C-alpha positions in Angstrom: 106.0 92.0 115.0 103.8 92.4 111.8 105.4 93.2 108.3 105.3 94.2 104.7 107.0 93.3 101.9 109.8 95.8 101.0 108.9 96.2 97.3 105.5 97.4 98.9 106.8 99.9 101.2 109.5 101.5 99.5 109.4 100.4 95.7 105.7 101.9 95.2 106.5 105.3 96.9 109.4 105.9 95.1 108.7 104.4 91.3 106.1 105.4 88.9 104.4 101.9 88.2 101.4 101.7 85.5 99.8 99.2 87.7 99.9 99.2 91.7 98.4 95.8 92.7 96.6 94.3 94.9 94.2 96.5 96.5 94.7 95.7 100.0 90.8 94.9 101.1 89.4 96.3 104.1 92.2 99.3 104.4 93.0 102.7 103.7 94.0 103.2 100.4 95.2 107.1 99.7 97.3 108.6 97.0 98.5 111.4 96.8 99.7 113.5 93.4 97.7 111.0 91.3 96.8 111.3 87.3 93.8 110.8 86.1 92.6 109.2 89.3 90.6 110.5 92.3 92.9 111.9 95.3 91.3 109.5 97.5 90.0 105.8 97.2 88.8 104.0 100.3 87.7 100.4 100.3 85.8 100.7 97.2 87.0 98.8 94.2 87.5 100.7 91.2 89.6 101.0 87.7 90.7 103.9 86.9 91.9 102.5 83.2 90.8 105.2 80.6 89.5 102.6 77.9 87.6 100.9 80.5 85.1 101.7 83.0 84.1 98.6 84.9 84.5 97.6 88.1 87.4 95.3 89.5 88.5 94.1 92.4 92.3 95.9 92.2 92.9 99.3 91.4 95.1 100.9 88.5 97.2 103.8 88.5 98.9 105.3 85.8 101.3 107.4 87.0 101.9 107.8 91.0 104.2 110.1 92.8 103.1 109.3 96.3 101.6 106.6 97.9 100.8 105.5 101.1 99.4 101.8 102.2 98.3 100.9 105.5 98.2 97.4 105.4 98.0 94.7 108.4 98.5 91.7 106.0 101.3 89.2 106.7 103.0 87.2 104.1 100.9 84.4 104.8 98.0 86.1 104.8 98.7 88.0 101.5 99.6 84.2 100.0 96.0 82.9 101.4 94.5 85.9 100.0 96.4 85.4 96.6 95.5 81.9 96.5 91.6 82.8 97.1 91.7 85.3 94.7 93.0 83.3 91.8 90.7 80.7 92.6 87.4 83.0 92.8 88.9 84.6 89.0 88.9 81.0 87.7 85.2 80.5 88.3 84.4 83.9 87.4 86.6 83.8 84.3 84.4 80.4 83.9 81.1 82.0 84.1 82.0 84.5 81.5 83.2 82.2 79.0 79.5 80.6 79.1 77.4 83.4 79.5 75.6 83.9 76.2 76.1 87.3 74.2 73.5 87.9 71.9 74.8 90.6 70.1 78.2 92.6 68.9 78.1 94.9 72.1 77.7 92.3 74.3 80.5 89.9 73.2 82.9 92.8 73.1 81.9 93.8 76.5 82.4 90.2 77.9 85.9 89.8 75.9 87.1 92.9 78.1 85.7 91.6 80.9 87.6 88.1 80.4 90.6 90.3 79.5 90.8 91.7 82.6 90.1 88.8 84.9 92.8 87.1 83.0 95.6 89.5 83.5 94.2 89.7 87.3 94.7 85.8 87.6 97.9 86.1 86.0 99.3 89.2 88.3 98.2 87.3 91.3 100.1 84.1 90.1 103.4 86.2 89.6 103.2 87.5 93.1 102.5 84.1 94.4 105.7 82.7 92.5 107.7 85.9 93.9 106.7 84.7 97.5 107.1 81.3 97.6 110.5 82.1 96.3 111.1 84.5 99.3 114.4 86.0 98.4 114.3 88.4 100.5 114.1 85.8 103.5 110.9 88.0 105.1 108.7 84.8 104.4 111.2 82.6 106.0 111.6 85.0 109.1 107.9 85.1 109.7 107.3 81.3 109.6 110.3 81.2 112.7 108.5 84.0 114.4 105.1 81.7 114.6 106.9 78.6 115.4 109.7 79.9 117.6 109.8 79.3 121.2 108.1 83.2 122.2 105.0 82.5 119.8 102.4 83.3 122.5 104.4 86.7 122.9 104.6 86.9 119.2 100.8 86.3 119.2 100.0 89.2 121.8 102.3 91.8 120.2 100.3 91.1 116.9 96.7 91.1 118.7 97.9 94.6 120.4 98.9 96.3 117.2 95.4 94.8 115.6 93.5 96.6 118.7 95.8 99.8 118.2 94.8 99.8 114.2 90.9 99.2 115.2 91.1 101.9 117.6 92.4 104.6 115.7 90.5 103.8 112.7 87.1 103.2 113.9 85.2 103.8 111.3 87.2 101.5 108.7 84.7 99.2 106.4 86.5 96.0 105.0 84.5 94.6 102.1 84.9 90.9 101.5 86.1 89.3 98.3 83.5 87.5 97.6 81.2 90.8 97.5 83.3 92.1 95.1 82.9 89.0 93.1 79.4 89.0 94.0 79.4 92.8 92.1 81.0 91.4 89.2 78.3 88.8 88.6 75.6 91.0 88.8 77.5 93.7 86.6 77.6 90.8 83.7 74.0 89.4 84.3 72.2 92.4 84.5 74.5 95.3 83.3 74.0 98.9 84.1 73.7 101.5 81.4 76.8 102.8 81.9 78.6 99.2 82.1 77.4 98.8 78.5 79.6 101.1 77.3 83.1 99.6 78.4 85.3 101.0 75.5 85.3 103.9 73.1 84.0 103.9 69.6 83.2 106.7 66.8 79.8 106.6 65.6 80.8 105.4 62.3 82.7 102.3 63.5 79.2 101.4 65.5 80.6 100.0 68.6 83.0 97.3 66.7 80.6 96.9 63.6 82.2 98.6 61.2 85.5 100.5 60.3 85.9 103.8 60.1 88.4 104.8 57.0 87.5 108.3 56.0 90.5 109.8 56.9 92.9 107.3 55.4 90.9 107.6 52.2 91.2 111.4 52.2 95.1 110.7 52.7 95.3 107.9 50.0 93.4 110.1 47.5 95.9 113.3 48.0 99.1 110.7 47.6 101.1 111.8 44.7 100.3 109.8 41.6 97.1 107.7 43.1 93.9 107.7 41.7 91.1 109.6 43.1 88.7 107.1 43.7 85.3 106.7 45.8 84.9 105.8 49.2 83.2 102.6 48.4 86.3 101.7 45.5 88.5 102.0 48.8 87.0 100.2 51.0 87.6 97.0 48.8 90.9 98.0 47.1 93.0 100.0 50.3 94.9 96.5 51.2 96.0 96.3 47.2 99.0 98.0 48.0 101.1 95.6 46.1 99.5 97.3 42.8 101.5 100.6 43.6 104.9 101.3 41.8 107.6 101.2 44.3 108.7 104.5 43.0 105.7 105.9 44.2 106.5 104.4 47.9 107.7 107.4 49.1 107.9 109.3 52.7 104.4 110.2 52.4 103.2 107.0 51.8 105.2 105.2 54.7 103.0 107.6 56.8 100.2 106.8 55.7 100.6 103.1 56.1 101.7 104.1 59.5 98.6 106.2 60.1 96.7 102.9 59.1 98.8 100.4 60.6 98.3 102.2 64.2 94.2 102.7 63.5 93.9 98.8 62.8 95.8 97.7 65.7 94.2 100.1 68.0 90.6 98.5 66.6 91.8 95.2 66.7 92.6 95.6 70.7 89.7 96.9 71.3 87.1 94.2 68.9 89.1 91.3 70.1 91.0 91.9 72.9 92.0 88.3 73.8 94.1 88.1 70.5 97.6 87.5 71.3 98.8 90.5 68.8 102.4 89.8 70.0 102.4 86.4 69.0 100.8 87.3 65.2 103.4 89.8 64.6 106.0 87.9 65.5 104.8 85.3 62.6 104.4 88.2 60.4 107.9 88.7 60.9 109.0 85.6 60.2 107.1 85.1 57.3 108.0 88.6 55.9 111.5 87.9 56.1 111.7 84.6 54.3 109.9 86.1 51.7 111.8 89.2 51.4 115.2 87.1 51.3 113.5 84.9 48.2 112.1 88.1 46.5 108.5 87.0 46.7 106.8 89.7 49.2 104.1 90.7 47.2 104.8 94.1 45.7 108.6 94.1 46.0 110.2 91.8 43.6 114.1 90.9 44.1 116.1 93.4 41.6 118.2 91.4 39.4 122.0 93.0 40.9 125.0 91.7 42.0 125.5 88.5 41.5 122.5 87.6 39.0 123.6 90.5 36.7 127.0 89.0 36.0 125.8 85.3 35.8 123.3 86.4 33.3 126.3 88.6 31.1 129.1 86.1 31.5 130.7 85.2 28.0 132.7 82.1 28.1 136.0 82.6 26.1 136.9 79.0 25.4 135.2 79.7 22.4 137.3 82.6 20.9 141.0 82.3 19.7 141.9 85.7 19.4 140.4 89.4 20.1 139.2 89.7 16.6 136.9 87.0 17.2 135.7 89.1 20.0 135.1 92.0 18.4 132.8 90.6 15.9 130.1 90.4 18.5 129.6 94.0 19.2 130.4 96.9 21.7 127.3 96.2 23.6 127.9 92.5 24.0 131.4 92.9 25.2 129.9 95.6 27.3 127.7 93.4 29.4 130.6 90.6 29.5 133.1 93.3 31.1 130.3 94.8 33.3 129.9 91.0 34.6 133.6 90.6 35.8 133.7 94.5 37.0 136.2 95.9 34.3 136.0 99.1 32.9 133.8 98.9 29.8 134.5 102.3 27.8 136.7 102.2 24.8 136.5 101.5 21.3 135.6 97.9 20.3 138.8 97.0 19.8 140.0 97.8 23.0 137.1 96.5 25.1 137.9 93.5 22.7 141.3 93.3 24.1 140.6 94.2 27.6 138.1 90.6 27.3 140.8 88.8 26.0 143.4 89.3 28.4 140.9 87.7 31.1 141.3 84.4 29.3 142.7 81.6 31.5 143.1 83.7 33.9 141.6 84.3 37.8 140.4 87.7 38.2 143.5 88.4 41.2 145.9 87.8 38.4 144.5 90.7 36.6 145.8 94.5 37.0 144.0 96.5 39.2 143.8 99.6 36.9 141.6 97.3 34.7 138.5 97.4 37.3 136.1 99.8 37.6 136.7 102.0 41.2 133.3 102.0 43.1 131.9 105.2 44.4 130.9 104.7 48.5 128.7 107.1 48.3 126.7 105.5 45.6 126.9 102.3 47.4 126.1 103.7 50.4 122.9 105.3 49.2 121.6 101.7 47.7 121.8 100.7 51.2 119.4 103.2 52.5 117.2 102.9 50.1 117.1 99.3 50.2 116.5 99.2 54.4 114.2 102.2 53.6 112.3 99.9 51.0 112.1 96.9 53.4 110.9 99.1 56.2 107.9 100.1 53.9 107.2 96.5 52.8 107.2 94.9 56.9 105.1 98.1 57.8 102.7 96.3 54.9 103.1 93.1 55.7 101.7 94.0 59.3 98.6 95.8 57.7 97.8 92.6 55.4 97.2 90.9 58.4 95.6 92.9 60.6 93.0 93.2 57.6 93.0 89.6 57.7 91.7 89.7 61.2 89.2 92.3 60.5 87.6 90.9 57.5 84.5 90.4 58.8 84.2 94.1 60.1 85.5 95.5 56.6 82.8 93.5 54.9 79.9 95.0 57.2 81.5 98.5 56.8 81.4 98.2 52.6 77.8 96.6 53.1 76.7 99.7 55.7 78.2 102.1 53.3 76.2 101.0 50.2 73.2 100.8 52.5 73.5 104.3 53.5 74.2 106.0 49.8 70.7 104.1 48.7 68.8 105.7 51.1 67.2 109.2 51.0 68.0 112.3 53.3 64.8 111.5 55.4 65.5 107.9 55.8 69.0 108.4 57.0 67.5 110.6 60.1 65.2 108.1 60.7 67.5 105.4 60.7 70.1 107.3 62.8 67.0 107.9 65.5 66.1 104.1 65.4 69.8 103.0 65.9 70.7 103.6 69.2 67.3 102.2 70.3 67.6 98.8 68.5 71.3 98.0 68.4 71.0 96.5 72.2 67.7 94.7 71.7 67.8 93.4 68.7 70.6 91.3 66.9 68.7 90.5 63.8 71.0 93.7 62.5 74.0 91.6 63.0 72.9 88.6 60.4 73.4 88.5 57.3 70.0 88.4 55.4 68.9 85.4 53.7 69.5 85.8 50.1 70.5 82.7 48.1 69.2 84.2 44.8 71.8 87.2 45.4 68.8 89.9 44.7 69.5 93.5 45.4 69.2 94.6 48.8 67.1 98.2 50.1 68.2 100.5 51.9 67.2 99.1 55.1 69.0 95.8 54.2 65.9 93.7 53.3 66.2 91.5 49.8 63.6 93.3 47.3 61.2 91.3 45.9 
């Protein structure tokens, strides 16, 4: 009897999944009540990811409430198909890596295609691992049925089911796996107009060439106490968060940093899809914890509180034989010494000197509890909350520093592009906008830095002014 794994039969139809893989080639796959998808997909490889428009040999669904799979594959056939697909994916990744990319657009598209192939290869390896582990025992049953005493009866039973399937579905078309990968090769060698725009960028971003920080510039200049700088100056200093005083880093500042952090993270995923952001952020957190513990994180010096204050204000009483000698130090010095010990520091000069002299040669546990100050829990908890809030903002800044470092090339290009645009007249800007779309994909000279060994000024067109 032909079997289908239980998790495909029940798990997919009853559970919302982010990805439904693999695509059962040669058989109809129908989906009902599926968001962001076509209501029916019949044998055509199609990617339904909203961030990608490329065809793939599998289907991605975002949310599924009802699915009906018609599959005639055995578990052994699934294993064979996963092995074949894994080999073809490896070959496709090799071809993608050696394929030359002349422009920034081509490089970004190539990285996204490679990322999709890599993700699918990992999924195939995971499925193979599950099949070989055979935790439900279905593979073992299938092998026993093929090698048992009634193998001929099993064979004719499967043949009957196969004929019945083709009788009831006479118009089904089977698309070989090789055809799908041939289509991928054609899309890579000669991409269509739709395939040249796999990722959505704003006009200001120039398909991954520049950053679009106008929104965050407006947010920054509207923060309380911030300098009203122009956009070019902002591009040079927006990551210098360590120069902003701590007392200005309030809730509005936190919202500003989080908004920019979200933008930079999404932008990085677009221009560098192969970069492991999870690993990068783990490194950032590890380095941040060490710097925060040592008080070396930029813009957040460790405050001299607690034991540090006590150590600095400690007074050695061995050199004093009476409280009168202590009184000669003055009110301020006695107050500092009493605070270092956690004792009450009020009263006259004589009372402070006598109170401090009583601690000579004694441990703090031997003193009268009434001599100590009473800490207010509300103030302590408030300080603790402030410390947690400051640490939270600081770690957001650490992540932002890392993203700015990753996107340093785009940042420099953005500043040069803004300067070049501001040097143009209105007519020159309109002409440049008209020429942008025709020259962007065919000419890669704009991506190169002009040869300028003498550091001469540049014209509106980016060329050296002689």
